[in-house]
C-alpha positions in Angstrom: 105.4 178.3 138.3 108.5 179.0 140.4 111.4 176.2 140.8 114.7 176.9 142.3 116.6 176.1 139.0 119.7 178.0 139.9 120.2 175.9 143.1 119.5 172.8 141.1 122.0 173.7 138.3 124.6 174.5 140.9 124.2 170.9 142.7 124.3 169.4 139.1 127.5 171.1 138.2 129.0 169.9 141.4 128.4 166.3 140.1 129.6 167.0 136.6 126.1 167.2 135.1 125.6 169.9 132.4 122.7 172.2 132.7 121.3 171.1 129.3 121.1 167.4 130.2 119.5 168.5 133.6 116.9 170.8 132.0 116.0 168.3 129.3 115.4 165.6 131.8 113.5 167.9 134.2 111.3 169.3 131.4 110.3 165.8 130.2 109.6 164.6 133.7 107.4 167.7 134.5 105.6 166.9 131.2 105.0 163.4 132.2 103.8 164.6 135.5 101.4 167.2 133.9 100.0 164.4 131.7 98.9 162.6 135.0 96.9 165.5 136.2 93.1 165.7 135.7 91.9 167.3 132.4 95.4 167.4 131.0 95.9 168.1 127.2 97.2 165.2 125.2 99.9 167.5 123.5 102.1 169.6 125.9 105.6 170.8 126.5 107.5 172.2 129.4 109.5 175.5 129.0 112.0 176.2 131.6 113.1 179.8 132.5 116.5 179.4 134.3 117.0 183.2 134.9 113.4 183.5 136.5 113.6 180.2 138.1 110.1 179.2 136.7 108.7 176.7 134.2 105.5 176.8 132.1 103.4 174.0 130.6 102.4 174.9 127.1 99.5 172.8 125.9 97.8 172.3 122.5 94.4 171.0 121.9 93.3 168.8 118.9 90.9 170.5 116.4 88.8 167.9 114.5 88.7 168.4 110.7 85.8 168.0 108.3 85.9 164.9 106.2 86.3 165.4 102.4 85.7 163.1 99.6 89.6 162.7 99.3 90.0 162.2 103.1 87.1 160.7 104.7 89.0 160.4 108.0 91.3 163.4 108.4 93.7 163.7 111.3 93.0 166.5 113.7 95.1 169.6 113.6 96.8 170.9 116.6 95.6 174.3 117.8 97.7 177.2 119.1 99.7 176.7 122.3 98.3 178.1 125.6 99.6 178.2 129.2 98.1 175.2 131.1 100.3 175.2 134.1 98.2 173.7 137.0 97.8 176.1 140.0 98.3 173.2 142.4 101.4 171.8 140.5 104.0 173.1 143.1 104.2 170.0 145.3 104.1 167.6 142.5 106.7 169.6 140.5 109.0 169.7 143.6 108.8 165.9 144.0 109.4 165.3 140.4 112.5 167.7 140.3 113.8 165.8 143.4 113.4 162.5 141.6 114.9 163.6 138.5 117.9 165.0 140.2 118.4 161.8 142.4 118.4 159.8 139.3 120.6 161.9 137.4 123.2 162.1 140.4 122.9 158.3 140.7 123.7 157.8 137.0 126.5 160.3 137.1 127.9 158.4 140.1 127.7 155.0 138.3 129.4 156.4 135.3 132.4 157.7 137.2 132.6 154.2 138.8 132.2 152.5 135.5 134.8 154.8 133.9 137.1 154.1 136.8 136.9 150.5 136.6 136.3 149.8 133.0 140.1 150.2 132.5 140.9 147.8 135.3 139.5 144.8 133.5 142.2 142.2 133.4 144.2 143.8 136.3 144.9 142.9 139.9 143.3 144.9 142.6 143.2 144.9 146.4 140.0 145.0 148.4 138.6 144.3 151.8 136.1 141.4 152.3 132.6 142.6 153.3 129.8 140.3 154.6 126.4 140.5 153.2 123.7 138.5 154.9 121.3 139.0 152.0 123.8 137.7 149.5 125.5 134.6 151.2 126.6 132.8 148.0 128.7 135.7 146.9 131.6 137.5 148.6 131.5 141.3 148.5 135.0 143.0 148.3 135.2 146.7 149.1 137.6 148.6 146.8 137.4 152.2 148.0 133.8 153.3 147.9 132.8 150.6 145.5 131.9 146.9 146.2 133.0 144.4 143.7 131.3 140.9 143.7 133.3 137.6 144.1 130.8 135.1 142.8 130.8 131.4 144.0 132.1 130.3 140.6 135.2 132.6 140.9 136.0 131.5 144.5 138.7 129.0 145.3 137.5 125.7 146.8 138.4 125.5 150.5 139.4 129.2 150.8 137.7 131.2 153.6 136.9 134.8 153.2 136.7 136.7 156.6 135.0 140.1 157.1 137.7 142.8 157.2 140.4 140.6 155.4 142.5 142.3 152.7 142.7 140.1 149.6 143.9 140.5 146.0 141.5 139.7 143.3 141.5 139.7 139.5 138.9 141.8 137.6 137.1 139.6 135.2 134.5 142.0 133.9 132.9 145.4 134.4 129.3 145.7 133.2 126.4 148.2 133.5 123.9 146.5 135.6 120.3 147.2 136.4 121.3 148.7 139.8 124.6 150.4 138.6 128.1 149.2 137.7 128.7 145.5 138.3 132.3 144.6 139.0 133.1 140.9 138.9 136.3 139.7 140.5 137.9 136.3 140.6 140.4 134.3 143.0 140.4 131.2 140.8 141.2 132.7 137.4 144.5 131.7 135.9 145.5 135.2 135.1 145.4 136.1 138.8 148.7 134.1 139.1 150.2 135.9 136.2 149.4 139.2 137.7 150.9 138.1 141.0 154.1 137.2 139.4 154.3 140.4 137.5 154.3 142.3 140.9 157.3 140.3 142.1 159.3 139.6 138.9 161.1 142.6 137.1 162.1 140.5 134.1 158.4 140.1 133.3 157.8 143.8 133.3 161.0 144.5 131.2 160.0 141.7 128.8 163.3 139.7 129.3 161.0 136.7 130.4 157.5 135.8 129.2 154.8 133.6 130.8 153.7 131.8 127.5 150.7 129.5 129.2 149.1 128.8 132.5 147.2 126.0 133.8 145.5 126.1 137.0 143.3 124.1 139.3 142.6 126.7 141.9 143.6 125.9 145.5 145.5 122.7 144.4 148.2 123.3 141.8 149.2 125.6 139.0 151.7 125.0 136.2 153.4 127.9 134.3 155.4 127.7 131.0 158.1 130.5 130.7 160.7 131.3 128.2 163.6 133.8 128.0 163.6 136.7 125.5 167.2 137.9 126.2 170.5 135.9 126.3 171.8 134.9 129.6 168.5 135.0 131.4 167.1 131.9 133.2 163.4 132.1 132.9 162.6 129.6 135.6 165.2 131.2 137.9 163.7 134.7 137.4 160.2 133.5 138.5 161.7 131.4 141.5 164.0 134.2 142.7 166.8 134.3 145.0 166.2 131.3 147.5 162.6 131.0 146.2 161.8 134.3 147.4 159.6 135.4 144.4 157.6 132.3 144.0 157.1 132.1 147.8 155.7 135.7 147.8 153.1 134.5 145.0 152.3 131.5 147.1 151.5 133.4 150.1 148.6 135.0 148.2 147.3 131.6 147.0 147.2 129.7 150.3 148.1 126.0 149.9 148.3 126.0 146.2 151.5 124.6 144.6 153.3 126.0 141.6 155.4 124.2 139.0 157.4 126.4 136.7 158.5 124.7 133.5 160.4 125.7 130.3 158.4 126.4 127.1 159.5 125.1 123.9 158.3 125.4 120.3 159.2 121.7 120.0 156.0 119.9 121.0 157.9 116.9 122.3 160.2 119.0 124.4 157.3 121.1 125.9 155.3 118.0 126.7 158.1 116.4 128.5 158.7 119.6 130.5 155.0 120.0 131.3 155.0 116.5 133.1 157.5 117.7 135.5 158.3 116.7 138.2 158.3 113.4 136.5 160.9 112.8 133.8 159.9 111.7 130.4 162.6 109.4 128.8 160.8 110.0 125.3 157.9 111.8 123.9 156.5 110.5 120.6 154.3 113.0 118.5 151.5 110.9 117.2 149.5 113.7 115.3 150.6 117.3 114.9 147.2 118.0 113.3 145.3 116.6 116.3 147.8 117.5 118.7 148.3 114.2 120.3 151.5 112.8 122.0 152.6 109.8 124.0 155.1 110.3 126.9 157.2 107.4 128.1 157.9 107.4 131.8 159.9 104.8 133.9 157.6 102.6 136.1 158.7 104.3 139.2 157.6 107.7 138.2 154.2 106.8 136.5 152.2 107.8 139.5 154.3 111.1 139.7 153.5 111.8 136.0 149.8 111.2 136.3 149.5 112.8 139.7 146.8 112.5 142.3 143.5 111.7 140.6 145.3 112.5 137.3 145.9 116.2 138.2 149.5 116.3 136.8 148.7 114.9 133.5 145.5 117.0 133.2 147.4 120.3 134.0 150.1 119.3 131.4 147.6 118.7 128.7 145.9 122.2 129.7 149.3 123.9 129.7 150.4 122.5 126.3 147.1 122.3 124.5 148.0 118.7 123.6 146.3 115.4 124.4 149.0 113.3 126.2 149.1 109.6 126.6 151.3 108.3 129.4 152.9 104.8 128.7 155.6 102.8 130.6 159.2 103.2 129.5 160.1 99.6 130.6 157.1 98.3 128.4 158.4 100.2 125.5 161.8 99.0 125.8 160.6 95.3 126.1 158.3 95.8 123.0 161.4 97.4 121.1 163.6 94.6 122.2 161.1 92.0 121.2 160.6 93.7 117.9 164.4 94.0 117.3 164.8 90.1 118.2 161.9 89.1 115.8 163.5 91.3 113.1 166.9 89.7 113.6 165.3 86.2 113.5 163.3 86.9 110.3 166.6 88.4 108.7 168.6 85.2 109.8 165.9 82.9 108.4 166.0 84.7 105.1 169.6 84.4 104.9 169.6 80.7 105.5 167.0 80.2 102.7 169.4 81.8 100.4 
């Protein structure tokens, strides 16, 4: 039976599909279509002739075998192959070929998209917000000819995404979904802030400065710990930029979100003290290095600053450092220390008198 295989191969080649893959898929699809016809043999294969542009269904019948004493229930033997191509198979064959071609083309297109975006995981990309009435919970972001998904969990509280607006998003994951490649992007991920700074700060690209850790409550505040890898480089100054230009460029992409940049330190006490900025810690006492717990002592007039609104500053400092941080009053500590010193002095005086 005739089938325009040459034309099909040409279309497939344009989509990067090799002829062998196409022929195998087409032969299997035609075989399955044949098995659904009336009086079809249970065993059949389809042979394609690319030059002639034809295909043939070769069938085999089962030949029952006589039972023997050794084998009372012998399996049937397949007879010789014969041409069983249905005479009225043309329309069904054409429809099957169209379906196979469509599926292969869609798969090839999906593989191209997946290949292009699989390497984008962890990167910053720019897209255009699209509205989808059927999917109101998620925001669709067009990146070229592909739509990425910004799920509700990856959105920033209070942020509005208007149709046609250009936004920068962080690629969280690229998966093979049931309906093709699924590209998940984020606006709330802490690494989004890192990538934004990498676009603005040459010292990060050169390695002169490193971002050691990031703690973020999207839409409200972000804390970043930085260190210098080269002498004479001010890591905080590098991220802030001349007149605050670099940090301001990042903040323009984050709306009303505030950014605190602090110095990283290998000394836990120094790092914890820096992380509580803008509050000033007079002393940090490491309680347990194993359990990563510490107490920071703050003047009474800065206690609310250290804790922050609804505990935000202390919470972000803990995330940034990876330490559990207790905050106590410096004045209370000083009074306790003075009282302890007075009691020790009195005890020493009493012992001296007794002697």
